[in-house]
C-alpha positions in Angstrom: 90.1 45.0 -53.5 87.5 42.5 -54.3 86.6 39.7 -51.8 87.8 36.1 -52.3 84.4 33.9 -53.0 84.6 30.6 -51.6 82.6 27.8 -53.7 82.4 24.9 -51.7 82.5 21.7 -54.1 80.8 19.2 -52.0 80.3 16.2 -53.3 77.0 14.3 -53.1 76.8 11.4 -50.8 76.8 7.8 -52.5 74.2 7.0 -50.2 71.0 9.4 -50.1 68.1 8.8 -48.5 66.2 7.8 -51.2 69.0 5.2 -52.4 68.7 3.7 -48.9 64.9 4.0 -48.8 65.2 2.0 -51.9 67.3 -0.6 -50.5 65.1 -1.0 -47.7 62.1 -1.5 -50.0 64.2 -4.0 -52.2 65.2 -6.1 -49.5 63.2 -5.4 -46.4 60.2 -5.3 -48.1 59.1 -1.7 -47.3 61.0 1.6 -46.4 60.3 2.1 -43.2 61.5 -1.9 -42.4 65.5 -0.6 -41.2 65.7 -3.7 -39.3 65.5 -6.2 -41.7 68.4 -8.6 -41.8 68.4 -8.5 -45.5 68.1 -4.5 -46.2 70.9 -4.5 -43.3 73.2 -6.7 -45.3 72.3 -5.1 -48.9 73.4 -1.9 -47.7 76.6 -3.0 -45.7 77.5 -4.6 -49.1 77.0 -1.4 -51.0 79.1 0.3 -48.4 81.8 -2.2 -48.8 81.9 -2.4 -52.5 82.1 1.6 -52.2 85.2 1.4 -49.9 86.9 -0.9 -51.5 86.7 1.3 -54.7 88.3 4.1 -52.3 91.0 2.1 -51.4 92.3 1.1 -54.7 93.1 4.6 -55.5 94.1 5.4 -51.7 96.2 2.3 -50.4 97.3 4.0 -47.4 94.1 5.1 -46.3 94.4 2.9 -43.0 91.7 4.0 -40.9 89.3 3.4 -43.8 90.5 0.5 -44.0 90.0 -0.3 -40.7 86.3 0.8 -41.0 85.9 -1.6 -44.1 87.0 -4.6 -41.9 84.3 -3.4 -39.5 81.9 -3.2 -41.6 82.9 -6.9 -43.2 83.0 -8.6 -40.0 79.6 -7.3 -39.1 78.0 -8.3 -42.5 79.6 -12.1 -41.9 77.7 -12.1 -38.4 74.4 -10.9 -40.2 74.8 -13.6 -42.6 75.5 -16.2 -40.1 72.6 -15.2 -38.0 70.3 -15.5 -41.4 72.2 -18.8 -42.6 71.0 -20.1 -39.0 67.4 -18.7 -39.0 66.2 -18.9 -42.7 68.0 -20.8 -44.9 65.9 -20.2 -48.1 66.1 -16.5 -47.2 69.8 -16.7 -46.6 70.7 -18.5 -50.2 67.8 -15.9 -51.8 70.3 -13.2 -50.4 73.5 -13.9 -51.5 72.2 -14.6 -55.1 70.6 -11.4 -55.0 73.3 -9.5 -53.8 76.6 -12.0 -55.9 77.9 -12.8 -52.6 79.9 -16.0 -51.9 80.7 -16.9 -55.8 
């Protein structure tokens, strides 16, 4: 009897470290600037878009839906902070990400 060989079909993460570094360098100035508000908002936007696509095909995934709502709230508070402290940067970020149509 031959042993059963399991082949794991791991999916690659949609946010690799290279992708994150690209977002941080594009929006935060450099790849090491992970605390930048603009970079955090850009990364949250990417996660929100990915989860929205997931929820279109998995309507009853309520735990993911809750996580999505938390991310939207976090992004909203970061954008509110940015609009109070740097209005031109806020407007540029909204335009670059395509938010608030």
